[in-house]
N, C-alpha and C positions, 0 to 999 in steps of 0.2 A: 391538580393533576396527580394521579397516582404514580409514585416512583416505581420504575420497573425493578423486578427482583433480579439481583446480580448474583451470579456464582461463577465458578471457574475451577480449574484444576489442571491435572496432568494426565496424559494418556500416552501409552507406549505404542507408537506407530512407526512404520518404516524403519524399525530398529533404533529409534531414538526416543527420548523423552520430550514430548511436545506439550507446552503450556498454552493455555487459552483463558480468555475471559468470556463470560456469557451474560447477556442482558436478555431476560426471558420475555418473549412476546408471542402473540397468538397468530400473527401473519406468517408468511413464508420467511425462510431464513435469509439473512444477509451475513456474509462472511467478509470481514475486513482483514486485508493483508497489508501491514505497514511497510514503510520504506527501509532504506539501507541500515540505518541505526536508530530506528524508532520502535522500541518495545511496545507491547500491546497496551500497557498502562497509559501511554501518551495519546491513545485514541478513545479513552473512556468518555471524555466530554463530548465526543461525537456520537459514540454508540448509545449513550443514555437517551438523548432526545429522539434518535431514530427508533429506539425501543419504545419510547413514550408514544410514538406514532403507531405502535402495534407490531413492528417487525421483531423477529427473533434474531438478535444480533450476537454474533460471535467475533472475537478478535484473536488472531493468532500471534504468538511470539514466534517469529521465523527462527529457524535453528541458528544458534550463535547469538541470539538476542534475548533480552529479558530473562525469564526463568526456564526457557527451553534449553535443551542440552547443547553444550559447546565444548570445544577442545580441538587439539591438533589431529585427533583421529577422525574428524568429520570432514566430509565433502561439503563445502559451502556453495557449490555451483548452482546454476539456474535449474538444471534438471533435477538435482537432489531436492531443491526447495519445492519444485512443482510436484514431485512425487510425494513429499510430505503433505502438501495441500490435498492431493487426491486421497491419500490414506486417511487424512483427518475427516474429509467429507464422508468417506465410507464408514469410519469408526463411529461417527456421530449420527449416521443415518440421515444426512442432510440431502434432501432430494432437490436437485436442480436449483441450488441457491443462487442469489445474486452475489457475485464476488466483486467487492470493491477493493481495488489495489491502488495504493499510492506509490508513485515513483517506482522503485524496484519491485514493490508488491504488484504493480500493474503488469510488469513483465513476467512475474511468476504466474499470475492469473492467465495471461495471454498464452504462455507456454502450455499450461494445462488445458485451456480451452481449445487449443489447436490439436491436442492429442486425445481428448476425452469428450464424451457427451455429458459429463456430470454437472457442468455449470449451466445454469439457466439463463444468465445474463452476466456480461462482464462490463464493469465500469472502471475505466482506467483514468486515474487522477494524475495528470501531468507526468506521464512516464518518460524516462530518458528516450529520446527519439533517435539516438545514434545506432549505427549498424555498420558492418564492414564497408569501407569505402566512403563513409559519410563524415561530416564534421564531428569532432570529439564532443563528449558531454561537457557542457559549459561550466559545470560546477566541479572544480578540481578535487582530486582525491586528497590532496594535502589539507584542504579545509575540513574535510570530513574526518580525517585522522586527528586534526587539531581539536575538533569538538569532542571526540571521544577521549583523547588524552587529557584534556582539561577536566572533563568530568571525573576521570579515574584518579586524578590528582587532587580533586576537590577545589579546583581553581575556577575563577570566573570564566564564563563562556564568551570568548572574543566575538563569536558570530553574533550573539545577541546585542553586542555593543556597537556593531557596525552602523554607519550612517545608512539610512534608507531601510533598515530592518524595523518593521512595525513592532512595537512593544508586545511582548508576550504577557498574558495575564499572570499575576504572581503565582497562583496555584500551579499553572503549567510550567513556569520557570523552575519551581521546586521539584516538580515531577521529572522534568528534563534532567536536572542535575543528579537526581537520585537514580533514574533508570538508565540513562545513557551510559553511566559508569559500569553497568553490568554487561555491556556489549563486548563481544570478543573482537578486538581490533583486526584480527585476521580476516574477518568477513569483508572488509572494505575493499582490499585489492582484488579479491576474487569477484566481487560484484562489479567493480569498474572494468575488469577484464571482460566479463560477460556482456556488459553494456556495449562494448565495441566489437566483440567477436561473434555475438549471437544476433540474429536478424529478427527484430521484433515485427517487421513488416511481413515476413513470411508467416510468423505465428498468427498475426491478425488476419491474414488472408485465409488461413486454414481453420479459423475458429468455427465451432459448431453451434454458436449461439449469437443473439444480438449483442452488439458492442457499442458502448458509449464512450467517447473520448472527451475528457474534460481538460481544457487548456487553461492553465494559469497564465494570464496574459502578461503579467509583469515579471515573470520568472526568467524568461529567455530560454527555457528548457525545450520548448517546441516552437519552431518558427512556421511561417505560412507555407513554405515549401514542404515542410514535414507534415503539416496538417493535410495538404493535398496528397502526399504520398500515402498517408493512412487511409484517406478516402478512396484512392485508387486500389489499395490493397483489399478493401472491404467496402464495396460501393454502397451498401445500406448502413454503414457506420454513421451514428449520430454524433455530432460535435456540439458541445456546450462550452461556451467561452466565459470564463470567470474574469470579468474585467477588473483590472487593478490588483489581482490576486498574486501573491508570491508563491514560490514552490511549496513552502510549508503553510499552505493555505488553511489547513486544519487548525493551526494555532494562531497565525497572524491575521487570518481573515475568516474566523470561525463562522460567523453568521452567514457570510456568502457561501462558504463551503457547505453548510447545512442546506441552504436554499438550493444550490446546484445539485447536491445529492438527492434531495427530495424530488427534484425534477427528473433525475435519472431513474430513481426507484419507481416513480409513477409511470415512466416510459416502459419499464420492465413489467409493471402490473398490467399494462394495456396489451401485452403480448403481440406487439406489432414491431416491425422493423422499418 
């Protein structure tokens, strides 16, 4: 199988430096928006096989992560990140892409899909399902801070050593240690604030495109009541259940993640809801 051509770079959009990776394909565009402290490089192993399927795959470094601009002068809030995504789609002339958002990235995609017609399909991978008045996000911010601080100090990642965490492939462990260290820790508290103060269900209800919700069944991030609430918010929403998958399914359950993504992308290709 021919390896997809990879490139990437920086573009100045929405008044910031935005970094991206690009795996070139002939089919329609797929834009991956990673989670809270996941730089674009940690999704290369997902983008490459999707590009081998023919899709034109782009991965964003969300502001404050990876090689995109960061610093105390930036707004790290949900709206700013959604504006970045919209500006990126415009700058790269990506027409109605399939946006695949993981965790926080899914909420960024949902916010833009609620306010713009630029997204052709939204795939939400295990998004935080909390909203005002609901249960808190079950993954505490302390754990996320500890992961970033360990990486920044060059120490072993305690998360990967916990019982019940599936072993990450060694190349991904090295990438994680390298790239998580360049995340701005200030992004974490802002993201957690928005998880609880911003209403993802309102965004999903207002989306202007087909929506697929992927539930990582072993993560605890989305429970059955929250799945039902997503379905009530968007009656034509498609639900795919990743049995046995953890929240970091792209690394801990890579084959299953790719299988689920391919189902979702095929759903988008059918242009049905």
